C-alpha positions in Angstrom: 2.5 -4.8 -27.0 0.1 -2.7 -29.1 -1.1 0.7 -27.9 -4.7 -0.6 -27.7 -3.6 -3.5 -25.5 -1.5 -1.3 -23.3 -4.3 1.2 -22.8 -6.6 -1.7 -21.8 -4.2 -2.9 -19.2 -3.7 0.6 -17.8 -7.5 1.3 -17.7 -8.0 -2.0 -15.7 -5.3 -1.1 -13.2 -6.5 2.5 -12.7 -10.0 1.2 -12.2 -8.9 -1.1 -9.4 -6.9 1.4 -7.3 -6.8 2.2 -3.6 -5.4 5.2 -1.9 -2.9 5.3 1.0 -3.2 8.2 3.4 -1.2 9.2 6.5 -3.2 9.8 9.7 -2.6 13.5 10.1 -5.0 16.1 11.4 -6.2 17.4 8.0 -6.5 14.2 6.0 -10.1 13.3 6.9 -11.3 16.6 5.5 -9.3 16.0 2.3 -10.7 12.5 1.8 -14.3 13.7 2.4 -13.9 16.6 0.0 -12.2 14.8 -2.9 -13.2 11.2 -2.8 -16.8 9.8 -3.0 -17.9 7.2 -0.5 -17.1 3.7 -1.6 -13.5 4.5 -2.3 -10.9 2.2 -0.8 -8.6 4.1 1.5 -5.8 2.6 3.5 -4.5 4.3 6.7 -0.9 3.9 7.6 0.5 3.2 11.0 2.3 6.0 12.7 5.0 5.2 15.1 5.0 8.7 16.6 1.2 8.8 16.9 0.6 5.2 17.8 -2.0 2.8 16.4 -4.7 4.9 18.0 -4.5 7.5 15.2 -4.9 4.7 12.6 -7.8 3.1 14.4 -9.6 6.4 15.1 -9.3 7.5 11.4 -10.5 4.1 10.3 -13.5 4.4 12.5 -14.4 7.9 11.2 -13.9 7.2 7.5 -15.8 3.9 7.8 -18.8 5.8 9.3 -18.7 8.0 6.2 -19.0 5.0 3.9 -15.4 4.4 2.8 -13.9 1.0 2.4 -11.1 1.5 4.9 -8.0 -0.7 5.2 -6.0 0.0 8.4 -2.3 -0.8 8.5 -1.7 -2.9 11.6 2.1 -2.7 12.2 3.1 -5.8 14.1 5.9 -4.2 16.1 3.4 -1.6 17.4 1.1 -4.2 18.9 1.9 -5.5 22.4 0.6 -9.0 21.9 -2.4 -11.2 21.4 -4.5 -9.5 24.0 -4.2 -6.1 22.3 -4.6 -7.7 18.9 -7.9 -9.2 20.1 -9.1 -5.8 21.2 -8.2 -4.3 17.9 -10.2 -7.0 16.0 -13.1 -6.4 18.4 -13.0 -2.7 17.5 -12.7 -3.1 13.8 -15.0 -5.9 13.0 -18.3 -4.0 13.9 -17.2 -1.2 11.6 -17.4 -3.6 8.7 -13.6 -3.7 8.1 -12.9 -6.7 6.0 -9.4 -5.9 4.8 -6.2 -5.1 6.8 -2.6 -4.6 5.8 0.1 -6.1 8.1 3.6 -4.7 7.8 6.2 -5.4 10.4 6.7 -1.7 11.2 9.8 0.0 12.4 9.3 0.3 16.1 12.7 -0.5 17.6 12.5 -2.2 20.0 9.0 -3.7 19.4 6.5 -2.6 22.0 5.7 -6.3 22.7 6.2 -9.8 21.6 5.7 -9.3 17.8 9.1 -8.9 16.3 8.0 -9.6 12.7 4.7 -9.5 10.9 4.5 -13.2 10.5 4.2 -13.5 14.3 1.1 -11.4 14.3 -0.3 -13.0 11.2 -0.1 -16.4 12.9 -2.1 -15.0 15.8 -4.7 -13.6 13.5 -5.1 -17.0 12.0 -5.4 -18.6 15.4 -8.0 -15.9 16.3 -10.2 -17.3 13.5 -9.2 -15.1 10.6 -11.4 -12.2 11.6 -10.6 -10.3 8.4 -11.2 -12.1 5.1 -8.5 -10.1 3.3 -5.0 -9.7 4.8 -2.2 -7.9 3.0 1.6 -8.2 3.3 4.5 -6.2 1.9 6.7 -7.1 -1.0 10.0 -5.4 -1.8 11.0 -5.0 -5.4 13.9 -2.7 -4.3 16.4 -4.0 -1.7 15.2 -3.5 1.8 17.5 -1.3 3.8 18.0 -3.9 6.5 16.9 -7.2 5.1 18.5 -9.3 2.3 16.5 -9.8 -0.8 16.5 -13.6 -0.3 14.9 -13.1 3.1 12.2 -10.8 1.9 11.1 -13.3 -0.7 11.3 -16.1 1.8 9.2 -14.0 4.2 6.4 -13.8 1.6 6.5 -17.6 1.2 6.3 -18.0 5.0 3.3 -15.6 5.2 1.4 -17.0 2.2 -0.8 -19.3 4.5 -2.0 -16.3 6.5 -2.3 -13.6 3.8 -4.5 -13.1 0.8 -2.6 -10.4 -1.2 0.7 -8.6 -1.5 1.4 -4.8 -1.9 4.7 -4.0 -3.6 6.7 -1.2 -2.0 8.0 1.7 -4.1 10.2 1.2 -7.1 10.7 3.5 -10.1 12.3 1.0 -12.5 9.9 -1.2 -14.5 12.7 -3.7 -15.1 13.2 -4.1 -11.4 9.5 -4.6 -10.8 9.4 -7.2 -13.7 12.4 -9.1 -12.4 11.0 -9.2 -8.8 7.6 -10.3 -10.0 9.1 -13.2 -12.0 11.2 -14.2 -9.0 8.4 -14.3 -6.5 6.1 -16.2 -8.9 8.9 -18.7 -9.7 9.1 -19.4 -5.9 5.5 -20.4 -5.9 4.1 -17.2 -4.3 0.7 -16.9 -6.0 -0.9 -14.3 -3.9 -2.6 -11.5 -5.9 -0.5 -8.3 -6.2 -1.3 -4.6 -5.9 1.5 -2.6 -7.5 2.6 0.3 -5.3 2.8 3.5 -7.2 3.3 7.1 -6.1 0.7 9.6 -7.2 1.8 13.0 -8.5 3.7 14.6 -5.7 4.7 18.3 -5.2 8.4 18.5 -4.5 8.2 20.8 -1.5 5.3 18.9 0.1 7.0 15.6 -0.4 10.3 16.7 1.2 8.3 18.1 4.1 6.3 14.9 4.6 9.2 12.5 4.1 11.2 14.1 6.9 8.4 13.3 9.4 9.9 9.9 10.2 7.3 7.8 11.9 4.3 9.2 10.0 4.0 6.2 7.6 5.7 3.2 6.1 6.0 4.8 2.7 7.6 8.0 3.9 10.1 6.0 6.1 11.0 4.0 3.0 11.8 7.3 1.2 13.9 8.6 4.0 16.0 5.4 4.0 16.3 5.5 0.2 17.8 8.9 -0.4 18.3 8.3 -4.2 14.7 7.2 -4.6 13.5 10.3 -2.7 15.6 12.6 -4.9 14.3 10.9 -8.1 10.7 11.2 -7.1 11.0 14.8 -6.0 13.1 15.9 -9.0 11.0 17.9 -11.6 10.5 15.5 -14.6 12.3 12.7 -12.8 9.4 10.3 -12.6 5.8 10.0 -13.8 3.4 7.2 -12.9 2.1 7.2 -16.5 5.5 6.4 -18.0 6.1 3.8 -15.3 2.8 2.1 -16.1 3.3 2.2 -19.8 6.7 0.5 -19.6 5.5 -2.0 -17.0 2.3 -2.9 -18.9 3.6 -5.9 -20.8 4.7 -7.6 -17.6 1.6 -6.6 -15.6 -0.6 -7.9 -18.4 0.8 -11.5 -18.2 -2.0 -13.8 -16.7 0.5 -15.4 -14.3 1.6 -12.1 -12.9 -1.7 -12.0 -11.0 -1.6 -8.2 -10.8 -5.1 -7.1 -9.7 -4.6 -3.3 -9.3 -2.7 -0.4 -7.9 -1.9 0.8 -4.4 -1.4 4.6 -4.8 0.9 6.3 -2.3 -0.7 9.7 -2.1 1.5 11.3 0.6 -1.7 13.0 1.6 -2.1 14.8 -1.7 -5.4 13.2 -2.3 -6.9 15.7 -4.7 -3.9 15.7 -6.9 -3.8 11.9 -7.0 -7.4 11.5 -7.9 -7.3 14.3 -10.5 -4.3 12.5 -12.1 -6.0 9.1 -12.1 -9.2 10.5 -13.7 -7.3 12.5 -16.3 -5.2 9.5 -17.3 -8.3 7.3 -17.5 -10.0 9.8 -19.7 -7.0 10.1 -22.0 -6.9 6.3 -22.3 -10.5 6.3 -23.5 -11.9 4.8 -20.3 -14.9 5.9 -18.2 -14.5 8.1 -15.2 -14.7 5.6 -12.4 -14.7 5.0 -8.7 -12.1 2.4 -7.9 -13.4 -1.0 -7.0 
């Protein structure tokens, strides 16, 4: 791939990015200070705080003009009655997109043992949200065989509209997984999960707060991945995107943009995105 083509691919992905944040006490102020309204911000589900923290932050950020995507962890929802209440709360806010992971609540608080169970109920409730996301696992899941995670995406495809890939730091692994899911007939659009620039000390502090968010729990379970991300010079999003660009540029890859794991370092992530866009010759943009 020529440099000009690679730059065009990276500019497109960076212009279609959304930011994941964790529902901590200080995050609202960070979002308001560093991101203009209209940004797409996703709010993780916190097992320790409960879904109330996710829904409350969604409500406040929506009122400020952000396009907010709450994470509705299935194993944290007691059943269809509570799900209906959640929908009734979110729909008047203008929420059109949700993300539905299974979550790590063990045991589940109610009848939803897997995300597909709740996805089926969302469909039966009339599809209240036009856009519904599910998780994909380029790296092996710590407790689920790879074949089952791919099968799970196939089972959910009738209820979902897009996939978000969880963390990986190996472009070859992402490419192999992407080809595998597409060969299985999973044609949902993909947002590639990518960590923003992360301060080592802050990351290690955040990652030890198990229950704060799906992405940090992933890191805690993948010690080698955590070490690689935290090591000085061990990983950069720019290098990862450059090496992944040929695969992500393929029309049948159906990669629409990026899901940036900020680990609540919102200012640093946005500064990195804008700086990279500028160096690639693209305009300074608000993600769409």
